[in-house]
TORPA-4810 file (N, C-alpha, C, O; in nm, 3 decimals):
<nodes>
NODE_1_13.086_11.058_14.058_13.172_11.108_14.157_13.279_10.994_14.205_13.252_10.874_14.204_M
NODE_2_13.402_11.047_14.245_13.489_10.948_14.269_13.488_10.882_14.417_13.554_10.781_14.441_S
NODE_3_13.407_10.949_14.516_13.390_10.877_14.615_13.293_10.775_14.629_13.284_10.710_14.733_D
NODE_4_13.203_10.753_14.512_13.117_10.659_14.511_12.979_10.698_14.523_12.886_10.629_14.481_G
NODE_5_12.966_10.821_14.586_12.825_10.864_14.608_12.758_10.905_14.463_12.822_10.947_14.367_T
NODE_6_12.627_10.884_14.467_12.549_10.920_14.348_12.500_11.078_14.329_12.450_11.133_14.426_R
NODE_7_12.514_11.149_14.208_12.471_11.284_14.197_12.313_11.293_14.243_12.248_11.190_14.228_R
NODE_8_12.257_11.392_14.288_12.125_11.417_14.333_12.034_11.393_14.199_12.078_11.411_14.085_P
NODE_9_11.904_11.351_14.226_11.833_11.326_14.096_11.812_11.162_14.049_11.878_11.067_14.090_G
NODE_10_11.730_11.159_13.978_11.711_11.016_13.914_11.828_10.972_13.846_11.889_11.052_13.775_R
NODE_11_11.877_10.829_13.862_11.978_10.797_13.784_11.964_10.797_13.635_11.854_10.795_13.580_P
NODE_12_12.078_10.799_13.570_12.064_10.806_13.408_12.027_10.674_13.379_12.069_10.579_13.445_R
NODE_13_11.944_10.663_13.278_11.914_10.517_13.226_11.979_10.511_13.095_11.960_10.594_13.006_S
NODE_14_12.058_10.409_13.087_12.130_10.396_12.965_12.037_10.361_12.863_12.080_10.393_12.752_E
NODE_15_11.922_10.304_12.860_11.831_10.279_12.739_11.756_10.396_12.698_11.709_10.402_12.585_T
NODE_16_11.742_10.499_12.790_11.693_10.627_12.752_11.794_10.695_12.694_11.767_10.764_12.596_A
NODE_17_11.933_10.690_12.744_12.031_10.793_12.676_12.047_10.736_12.520_12.052_10.818_12.428_R
NODE_18_12.054_10.603_12.495_12.074_10.556_12.363_11.959_10.581_12.287_11.974_10.618_12.171_L
NODE_19_11.853_10.567_12.331_11.726_10.621_12.246_11.733_10.757_12.225_11.694_10.792_12.113_A
NODE_20_11.771_10.845_12.300_11.791_10.983_12.268_11.894_11.001_12.159_11.874_11.057_12.051_I
NODE_21_11.996_10.950_12.197_12.104_10.969_12.092_12.069_10.912_11.941_12.109_10.970_11.840_L
NODE_22_11.996_10.799_11.937_11.958_10.750_11.826_11.847_10.854_11.760_11.849_10.885_11.640_K
NODE_23_11.759_10.900_11.847_11.663_10.984_11.783_11.744_11.106_11.746_11.731_11.139_11.628_A
NODE_24_11.808_11.165_11.804_11.898_11.280_11.781_11.948_11.267_11.632_11.911_11.345_11.545_T
NODE_25_12.033_11.167_11.610_12.087_11.124_11.470_11.969_11.111_11.375_11.977_11.167_11.265_H
NODE_26_11.856_11.039_11.407_11.750_11.039_11.296_11.699_11.175_11.278_11.679_11.210_11.162_D
NODE_27_11.676_11.257_11.371_11.600_11.381_11.350_11.715_11.456_11.259_11.679_11.512_11.155_E
NODE_28_11.844_11.458_11.297_11.936_11.551_11.202_11.920_11.505_11.089_11.890_11.587_11.002_L
NODE_29_11.933_11.360_11.048_11.950_11.325_10.912_11.801_11.361_10.834_11.798_11.388_10.714_V
NODE_30_11.697_11.357_10.907_11.568_11.365_10.841_11.538_11.519_10.834_11.492_11.562_10.729_D
NODE_31_11.563_11.608_10.942_11.542_11.744_10.940_11.658_11.837_10.928_11.642_11.951_10.885_R
NODE_32_11.772_11.792_10.964_11.879_11.877_10.940_11.892_11.956_11.082_11.794_11.967_11.157_G
NODE_33_12.019_12.010_11.113_12.048_12.066_11.231_11.960_12.188_11.272_11.925_12.211_11.388_Y
NODE_34_11.923_12.274_11.147_11.855_12.405_11.183_11.700_12.366_11.229_11.636_12.451_11.290_G
NODE_35_11.648_12.254_11.203_11.509_12.211_11.235_11.524_12.121_11.364_11.421_12.076_11.413_E
NODE_36_11.643_12.093_11.423_11.638_12.004_11.544_11.603_12.083_11.677_11.662_12.182_11.720_L
NODE_37_11.495_12.017_11.731_11.454_12.064_11.846_11.439_11.969_11.967_11.402_11.852_11.952_T
NODE_38_11.470_12.027_12.101_11.449_11.911_12.212_11.311_11.851_12.195_11.306_11.728_12.202_M
NODE_39_11.202_11.913_12.175_11.071_11.856_12.171_11.065_11.739_12.051_10.995_11.640_12.069_A
NODE_40_11.134_11.755_11.936_11.132_11.665_11.849_11.213_11.514_11.886_11.181_11.397_11.866_G
NODE_41_11.330_11.577_11.949_11.417_11.465_11.990_11.322_11.377_12.091_11.304_11.257_12.070_I
NODE_42_11.270_11.438_12.189_11.209_11.360_12.292_11.075_11.303_12.243_11.026_11.210_12.308_A
NODE_43_11.015_11.348_12.141_10.884_11.266_12.086_10.946_11.154_12.024_10.896_11.044_12.050_A
NODE_44_11.058_11.158_11.937_11.109_11.046_11.874_11.167_10.946_11.956_11.170_10.828_11.920_R
NODE_45_11.217_10.988_12.071_11.276_10.893_12.176_11.201_10.836_12.268_11.236_10.748_12.347_A
NODE_46_11.070_10.900_12.255_10.981_10.844_12.364_11.011_10.892_12.514_10.967_10.825_12.606_G
NODE_47_11.079_10.996_12.536_11.090_11.037_12.669_11.050_11.190_12.676_11.027_11.251_12.571_V
NODE_48_11.042_11.250_12.798_11.011_11.385_12.817_11.117_11.480_12.791_11.234_11.455_12.820_G
NODE_49_11.080_11.585_12.739_11.198_11.693_12.716_11.287_11.713_12.866_11.407_11.738_12.859_K
NODE_50_11.236_11.704_12.964_11.313_11.727_13.106_11.408_11.629_13.109_11.518_11.657_13.157_Q
NODE_51_11.381_11.477_13.052_11.492_11.387_13.064_11.609_11.436_12.970_11.723_11.421_13.015_T
NODE_52_11.596_11.490_12.851_11.694_11.540_12.780_11.774_11.660_12.858_11.896_11.658_12.875_I
NODE_53_11.692_11.763_12.902_11.761_11.871_12.961_11.828_11.840_13.085_11.914_11.918_13.125_Y
NODE_54_11.799_11.735_13.151_11.868_11.686_13.269_12.000_11.647_13.243_12.083_11.663_13.332_R
NODE_55_12.040_11.590_13.114_12.157_11.542_13.080_12.240_11.637_12.973_12.362_11.628_12.959_W
NODE_56_12.163_11.722_12.906_12.233_11.791_12.806_12.161_11.937_12.828_12.045_11.956_12.863_W
NODE_57_12.258_12.032_12.800_12.198_12.182_12.823_12.119_12.246_12.694_12.024_12.324_12.696_R
NODE_58_12.189_12.188_12.577_12.140_12.242_12.437_12.132_12.126_12.339_12.180_12.014_12.360_S
NODE_59_12.064_12.166_12.225_12.074_12.067_12.109_12.212_12.053_12.058_12.250_11.945_12.011_K
NODE_60_12.285_12.149_12.065_12.419_12.119_12.017_12.487_11.998_12.080_12.545_11.911_12.015_A
NODE_61_12.474_12.001_12.228_12.551_11.918_12.294_12.489_11.776_12.279_12.566_11.680_12.268_E
NODE_62_12.363_11.759_12.279_12.306_11.630_12.256_12.341_11.581_12.091_12.367_11.463_12.067_V
NODE_63_12.338_11.673_11.997_12.384_11.631_11.893_12.525_11.598_11.866_12.559_11.518_11.778_A
NODE_64_12.616_11.667_11.950_12.765_11.629_11.959_12.778_11.480_12.005_12.855_11.404_11.946_L
NODE_65_12.701_11.439_12.113_12.708_11.323_12.165_12.660_11.214_12.085_12.703_11.099_12.096_D
NODE_66_12.565_11.251_12.000_12.502_11.156_11.897_12.617_11.133_11.794_12.628_11.018_11.751_A
NODE_67_12.699_11.222_11.752_12.788_11.199_11.668_12.907_11.132_11.703_12.966_11.055_11.626_L
NODE_68_12.951_11.163_11.839_13.062_11.074_11.912_13.020_10.939_11.913_13.097_10.849_11.878_L
NODE_69_12.896_10.917_11.952_12.851_10.772_11.955_12.860_10.697_11.821_12.904_10.583_11.807_N
NODE_70_12.817_10.770_11.736_12.814_10.710_11.588_12.958_10.693_11.547_12.988_10.588_11.490_M
NODE_71_13.046_10.781_11.568_13.183_10.758_11.535_13.259_10.640_11.594_13.340_10.565_11.538_A
NODE_72_13.214_10.641_11.722_13.283_10.533_11.811_13.250_10.380_11.769_13.326_10.283_11.778_S
NODE_73_13.118_10.384_11.721_13.062_10.249_11.681_13.105_10.225_11.536_13.127_10.108_11.504_E
NODE_74_13.119_10.323_11.445_13.132_10.290_11.311_13.269_10.309_11.255_13.284_10.288_11.135_G
NODE_75_13.370_10.345_11.328_13.496_10.370_11.272_13.603_10.333_11.379_13.657_10.415_11.452_I
NODE_76_13.628_10.197_11.380_13.727_10.134_11.480_13.868_10.160_11.402_13.886_10.180_11.282_P
NODE_77_13.946_10.155_11.492_14.103_10.182_11.447_14.165_10.023_11.399_14.186_9.929_11.477_I
NODE_78_14.184_10.024_11.267_14.223_9.902_11.207_14.375_9.866_11.258_14.451_9.953_11.301_P
NODE_79_14.408_9.734_11.248_14.539_9.684_11.250_14.566_9.579_11.142_14.564_9.459_11.168_D
NODE_80_14.590_9.624_11.032_14.602_9.535_10.903_14.744_9.485_10.889_14.774_9.389_10.818_E
NODE_81_14.841_9.566_10.970_14.973_9.510_10.954_15.057_9.595_10.874_15.176_9.564_10.871_G
NODE_82_15.017_9.702_10.806_15.103_9.794_10.739_15.023_9.935_10.722_14.901_9.943_10.727_G
NODE_83_15.100_10.031_10.704_15.050_10.182_10.704_14.943_10.196_10.603_14.833_10.236_10.640_L
NODE_84_14.969_10.164_10.460_14.886_10.181_10.348_14.760_10.116_10.378_14.658_10.185_10.366_E
NODE_85_14.750_9.989_10.416_14.639_9.901_10.442_14.557_9.968_10.579_14.436_9.986_10.570_A
NODE_86_14.617_9.998_10.681_14.559_10.050_10.787_14.497_10.178_10.754_14.390_10.205_10.809_D
NODE_87_14.554_10.269_10.666_14.492_10.391_10.642_14.366_10.376_10.532_14.261_10.440_10.535_L
NODE_88_14.400_10.290_10.447_14.291_10.248_10.370_14.168_10.207_10.437_14.066_10.273_10.416_G
NODE_89_14.165_10.099_10.522_14.054_10.072_10.607_14.003_10.195_10.695_13.883_10.221_10.705_V
NODE_90_14.086_10.258_10.748_14.032_10.359_10.828_13.940_10.480_10.764_13.832_10.518_10.809_F
NODE_91_14.005_10.527_10.652_13.955_10.631_10.559_13.834_10.582_10.481_13.746_10.664_10.459_L
NODE_92_13.817_10.444_10.431_13.722_10.409_10.372_13.576_10.398_10.480_13.460_10.425_10.448_R
NODE_93_13.623_10.355_10.607_13.491_10.385_10.698_13.480_10.499_10.743_13.367_10.528_10.780_R
NODE_94_13.570_10.590_10.756_13.560_10.734_10.781_13.471_10.807_10.680_13.380_10.884_10.712_T
NODE_95_13.506_10.777_10.556_13.442_10.854_10.433_13.303_10.790_10.425_13.206_10.862_10.402_F
NODE_96_13.288_10.655_10.443_13.162_10.607_10.427_13.056_10.654_10.533_12.935_10.651_10.509_G
NODE_97_13.110_10.699_10.656_13.022_10.772_10.751_12.994_10.909_10.711_12.897_10.965_10.761_M
NODE_98_13.067_10.966_10.630_13.034_11.112_10.585_12.903_11.139_10.541_12.839_11.226_10.601_Q
NODE_99_12.845_11.070_10.431_12.704_11.110_10.419_12.602_11.098_10.507_12.517_11.186_10.512_E
NODE_100_12.596_10.983_10.591_12.489_11.005_10.693_12.522_11.113_10.804_12.430_11.173_10.859_P
NODE_101_12.649_11.135_10.835_12.681_11.216_10.931_12.722_11.370_10.874_12.775_11.453_10.948_S
NODE_102_12.694_11.392_10.752_12.725_11.527_10.717_12.631_11.637_10.759_12.672_11.750_10.784_R
NODE_103_12.490_11.597_10.768_12.407_11.717_10.827_12.456_11.743_10.975_12.449_11.852_11.031_P
NODE_104_12.502_11.633_11.028_12.534_11.668_11.182_12.668_11.756_11.185_12.676_11.856_11.257_I
NODE_105_12.765_11.718_11.109_12.873_11.784_11.114_12.867_11.922_11.074_12.932_12.009_11.131_L
NODE_106_12.776_11.947_10.961_12.760_12.077_10.908_12.705_12.166_11.026_12.753_12.276_11.054_M
NODE_107_12.606_12.109_11.089_12.499_12.185_11.192_12.608_12.225_11.303_12.614_12.342_11.341_G
NODE_108_12.692_12.131_11.352_12.765_12.137_11.467_12.897_12.229_11.435_12.946_12.298_11.523_L
NODE_109_12.954_12.224_11.292_13.049_12.327_11.240_12.991_12.464_11.240_13.062_12.561_11.267_L
NODE_110_12.868_12.477_11.211_12.802_12.620_11.216_12.783_12.665_11.361_12.808_12.781_11.396_A
NODE_111_12.741_12.579_11.438_12.718_12.619_11.580_12.854_12.670_11.646_12.866_12.776_11.706_E
NODE_112_12.943_12.583_11.626_13.086_12.615_11.660_13.143_12.746_11.631_13.222_12.800_11.707_S
NODE_113_13.094_12.810_11.493_13.138_12.947_11.453_13.058_13.026_11.529_13.110_13.136_11.549_L
NODE_114_12.947_13.011_11.581_12.853_13.104_11.653_12.870_13.113_11.805_12.849_13.214_11.872_L
NODE_115_12.910_12.993_11.853_12.938_12.986_12.000_13.060_12.927_12.057_13.070_12.805_12.069_D
NODE_116_13.157_13.012_12.095_13.303_12.976_12.110_13.312_12.878_12.244_13.417_12.820_12.274_P
NODE_117_13.196_12.868_12.315_13.219_12.762_12.431_13.201_12.634_12.364_13.285_12.546_12.377_V
NODE_118_13.088_12.617_12.289_13.064_12.495_12.207_13.179_12.462_12.109_13.203_12.344_12.085_F
NODE_119_13.252_12.563_12.052_13.368_12.538_11.957_13.462_12.438_12.014_13.503_12.334_11.963_A
NODE_120_13.490_12.494_12.138_13.603_12.433_12.228_13.554_12.279_12.251_13.629_12.182_12.241_E
NODE_121_13.427_12.274_12.282_13.384_12.136_12.311_13.392_12.036_12.174_13.440_11.923_12.174_A
NODE_122_13.330_12.108_12.058_13.348_12.037_11.948_13.480_11.994_11.925_13.503_11.876_11.898_F
NODE_123_13.584_12.092_11.935_13.727_12.066_11.906_13.791_11.941_12.013_13.855_11.842_11.978_R
NODE_124_13.760_11.974_12.125_13.826_11.875_12.237_13.764_11.743_12.219_13.829_11.638_12.218_D
NODE_125_13.625_11.750_12.206_13.577_11.603_12.222_13.539_11.532_12.093_13.519_11.410_12.097_R
NODE_126_13.528_11.591_11.989_13.497_11.513_11.868_13.638_11.523_11.777_13.697_11.419_11.749_F
NODE_127_13.688_11.657_11.733_13.798_11.658_11.633_13.904_11.608_11.696_13.978_11.537_11.628_L
NODE_128_13.936_11.628_11.821_14.066_11.581_11.879_14.060_11.417_11.886_14.161_11.352_11.860_A
NODE_129_13.945_11.360_11.920_13.927_11.219_11.922_13.949_11.154_11.793_14.017_11.051_11.787_G
NODE_130_13.899_11.203_11.693_13.921_11.139_11.537_14.062_11.167_11.512_14.120_11.075_11.454_R
NODE_131_14.137_11.279_11.543_14.278_11.302_11.511_14.347_11.198_11.601_14.435_11.128_11.551_R
NODE_132_14.313_11.181_11.733_14.390_11.064_11.814_14.357_10.930_11.744_14.447_10.845_11.751_A
NODE_133_14.257_10.900_11.686_14.242_10.759_11.635_14.332_10.743_11.503_14.395_10.641_11.476_A
NODE_134_14.329_10.855_11.429_14.436_10.851_11.315_14.579_10.838_11.357_14.658_10.760_11.305_L
NODE_135_14.608_10.927_11.462_14.765_10.932_11.498_14.802_10.796_11.567_14.920_10.762_11.578_R
NODE_136_14.705_10.722_11.612_14.722_10.570_11.664_14.783_10.510_11.550_14.894_10.458_11.558_T
NODE_137_14.709_10.514_11.433_14.785_10.445_11.315_14.899_10.481_11.270_14.981_10.398_11.232_I
NODE_138_14.923_10.621_11.267_15.051_10.677_11.220_15.177_10.635_11.331_15.290_10.602_11.294_L
NODE_139_15.141_10.642_11.448_15.221_10.595_11.555_15.274_10.442_11.543_15.391_10.411_11.568_E
NODE_140_15.187_10.360_11.507_15.202_10.224_11.501_15.296_10.212_11.375_15.389_10.131_11.379_R
NODE_141_15.277_10.286_11.268_15.380_10.276_11.154_15.506_10.322_11.184_15.606_10.267_11.140_A
NODE_142_15.510_10.432_11.266_15.658_10.471_11.331_15.712_10.359_11.387_15.820_10.319_11.344_V
NODE_143_15.640_10.286_11.499_15.695_10.181_11.566_15.736_10.051_11.468_15.816_9.966_11.506_A
NODE_144_15.686_10.047_11.369_15.706_9.937_11.269_15.823_9.982_11.191_15.876_9.891_11.127_R
NODE_145_15.876_10.096_11.178_15.980_10.145_11.093_15.931_10.200_10.948_16.011_10.216_10.856_G
NODE_146_15.794_10.227_10.938_15.747_10.265_10.802_15.745_10.416_10.786_15.744_10.472_10.676_E
NODE_147_15.743_10.485_10.917_15.748_10.629_10.920_15.868_10.650_11.001_15.893_10.588_11.104_I
NODE_148_15.955_10.757_10.941_16.061_10.815_11.034_15.999_10.862_11.176_15.883_10.902_11.181_S
NODE_149_16.081_10.854_11.289_16.037_10.923_11.408_16.030_11.075_11.390_15.954_11.140_11.463_A
NODE_150_16.107_11.137_11.292_16.111_11.276_11.271_16.013_11.327_11.178_16.011_11.444_11.140_D
NODE_151_15.923_11.230_11.140_15.811_11.284_11.056_15.709_11.379_11.132_15.679_11.354_11.249_E
NODE_152_15.660_11.481_11.068_15.561_11.554_11.132_15.424_11.494_11.132_15.353_11.531_11.039_D
NODE_153_15.381_11.427_11.200_15.251_11.338_11.222_15.135_11.437_11.221_15.032_11.410_11.159_L
NODE_154_15.149_11.555_11.291_15.044_11.645_11.290_15.014_11.709_11.155_14.898_11.739_11.126_G
NODE_155_15.114_11.729_11.075_15.097_11.777_10.937_15.018_11.649_10.841_14.936_11.666_10.752_L
NODE_156_15.064_11.538_10.885_14.990_11.422_10.808_14.855_11.421_10.836_14.771_11.399_10.749_L
NODE_157_14.826_11.448_10.969_14.682_11.449_11.010_14.593_11.571_10.941_14.473_11.563_10.916_L
NODE_158_14.671_11.679_10.916_14.595_11.781_10.871_14.569_11.760_10.730_14.465_11.804_10.683_D
NODE_159_14.662_11.691_10.648_14.639_11.643_10.511_14.518_11.572_10.511_14.423_11.628_10.455_V
NODE_160_14.500_11.456_10.564_14.395_11.366_10.584_14.262_11.441_10.609_14.167_11.446_10.531_V
NODE_161_14.270_11.499_10.730_14.129_11.575_10.764_14.106_11.704_10.675_13.996_11.758_10.660_Y
NODE_162_14.211_11.741_10.623_14.194_11.869_10.529_14.104_11.844_10.415_14.006_11.912_10.383_G
NODE_163_14.151_11.730_10.354_14.070_11.668_10.223_13.940_11.641_10.287_13.849_11.703_10.232_V
NODE_164_13.902_11.563_10.391_13.795_11.540_10.428_13.679_11.658_10.442_13.566_11.660_10.393_L
NODE_165_13.744_11.752_10.523_13.656_11.866_10.564_13.632_11.945_10.425_13.517_11.981_10.399_W
NODE_166_13.736_11.973_10.335_13.721_12.065_10.235_13.612_12.001_10.125_13.525_12.065_10.067_Y
NODE_167_13.641_11.850_10.110_13.552_11.798_10.012_13.387_11.790_10.069_13.286_11.801_9.999_R
NODE_168_13.391_11.770_10.208_13.253_11.771_10.265_13.184_11.900_10.262_13.065_11.903_10.231_M
NODE_169_13.253_12.017_10.293_13.215_12.143_10.291_13.169_12.186_10.159_13.054_12.228_10.144_L
NODE_170_13.242_12.177_10.072_13.244_12.228_9.909_13.162_12.110_9.823_13.080_12.145_9.739_F
NODE_171_13.186_11.985_9.844_13.134_11.886_9.770_13.152_11.897_9.620_13.067_11.866_9.535_Q
NODE_172_13.282_11.951_9.595_13.334_11.960_9.468_13.384_11.834_9.410_13.384_11.815_9.288_H
NODE_173_13.427_11.744_9.499_13.492_11.598_9.449_13.423_11.502_9.541_13.361_11.548_9.636_A
NODE_174_13.428_11.370_9.520_13.382_11.268_9.612_13.474_11.232_9.722_13.596_11.248_9.717_P
NODE_175_13.406_11.180_9.826_13.472_11.125_9.936_13.421_10.985_9.952_13.334_10.952_10.033_L
NODE_176_13.488_10.895_9.860_13.459_10.750_9.851_13.577_10.669_9.869_13.683_10.713_9.913_N
NODE_177_13.551_10.523_9.828_13.655_10.441_9.886_13.767_10.467_9.776_13.878_10.437_9.819_D
NODE_178_13.766_10.510_9.655_13.886_10.550_9.559_13.957_10.651_9.628_14.080_10.639_9.636_A
NODE_179_13.889_10.765_9.688_13.952_10.874_9.750_14.038_10.802_9.871_14.161_10.812_9.872_T
NODE_180_13.973_10.735_9.966_14.028_10.674_10.070_14.166_10.606_10.025_14.273_10.632_10.080_A
NODE_181_14.150_10.515_9.919_14.292_10.454_9.865_14.384_10.546_9.803_14.505_10.531_9.821_E
NODE_182_14.343_10.633_9.735_14.435_10.740_9.685_14.529_10.806_9.805_14.652_10.807_9.809_D
NODE_183_14.436_10.861_9.900_14.503_10.930_10.020_14.601_10.824_10.094_14.719_10.851_10.115_I
NODE_184_14.545_10.710_10.128_14.634_10.622_10.183_14.780_10.564_10.101_14.881_10.522_10.158_A
NODE_185_14.758_10.575_9.963_14.877_10.547_9.896_14.952_10.670_9.889_15.074_10.658_9.890_A
NODE_186_14.901_10.790_9.881_14.988_10.926_9.873_15.065_10.928_10.007_15.187_10.947_10.008_L
NODE_187_14.994_10.909_10.122_15.063_10.922_10.254_15.180_10.819_10.268_15.288_10.849_10.318_I
NODE_188_15.149_10.695_10.220_15.245_10.596_10.232_15.363_10.626_10.154_15.477_10.607_10.197_A
NODE_189_15.336_10.676_10.032_15.456_10.706_9.947_15.544_10.827_10.005_15.667_10.835_10.003_R
NODE_190_15.462_10.910_10.054_15.527_11.045_10.103_15.633_11.018_10.216_15.739_11.080_10.218_S
NODE_191_15.602_10.928_10.302_15.667_10.905_10.431_15.767_10.775_10.407_15.842_10.740_10.497_V
NODE_192_15.764_10.720_10.310_15.837_10.607_10.280_15.993_10.627_10.311_16.052_10.718_10.253_R
NODE_193_16.054_10.550_10.393_16.193_10.584_10.438_16.279_10.519_10.334_16.255_10.412_10.279_I
NODE_194_16.382_10.596_10.312_16.498_10.551_10.203_16.470_10.567_10.077_16.532_10.504_9.992_G
NODE_195_16.357_10.666_10.041_16.326_10.692_9.889_16.348_10.831_9.864_16.331_10.876_9.750_E
</nodes>
């Protein structure tokens, strides 16, 4: 609360919160989204179910926070001094997180198709955050003169994340370091000013 008063109830324990997020991630990796339960998370985290329900209303919400926590820790925004290098580092880290996070992403995507309220939270909290991270890289390239100020950055974001989601969903081609480098080179070539 902005006035400095505390919400009713027991204060939130950061140790318990992190244990719950880690337990959620581990349960998702081991069991998948369909088998994820609040009881399973609680047992793995060493907390009571009521502790989880005090902070999250559903398994989808706690799974989303686990995914956000993983993305924020594992995919920092690089500044290598150039667009292609920045994209390469960012995409290698992003694609490297794909395999352990795939069960989480697939479950949350399925949940968002069934629950419009959750779909909005998934889009606004996770997808928008990942797009904003990549947009930072592209805007930095605009400021350096590597990308024209007239370039459609939203379309470039869609190209990158379109490849990620399509390959992750259908697994017809890899999402690996070579893919990251190829996309970084493709984007850098496509926006090169004066060519």
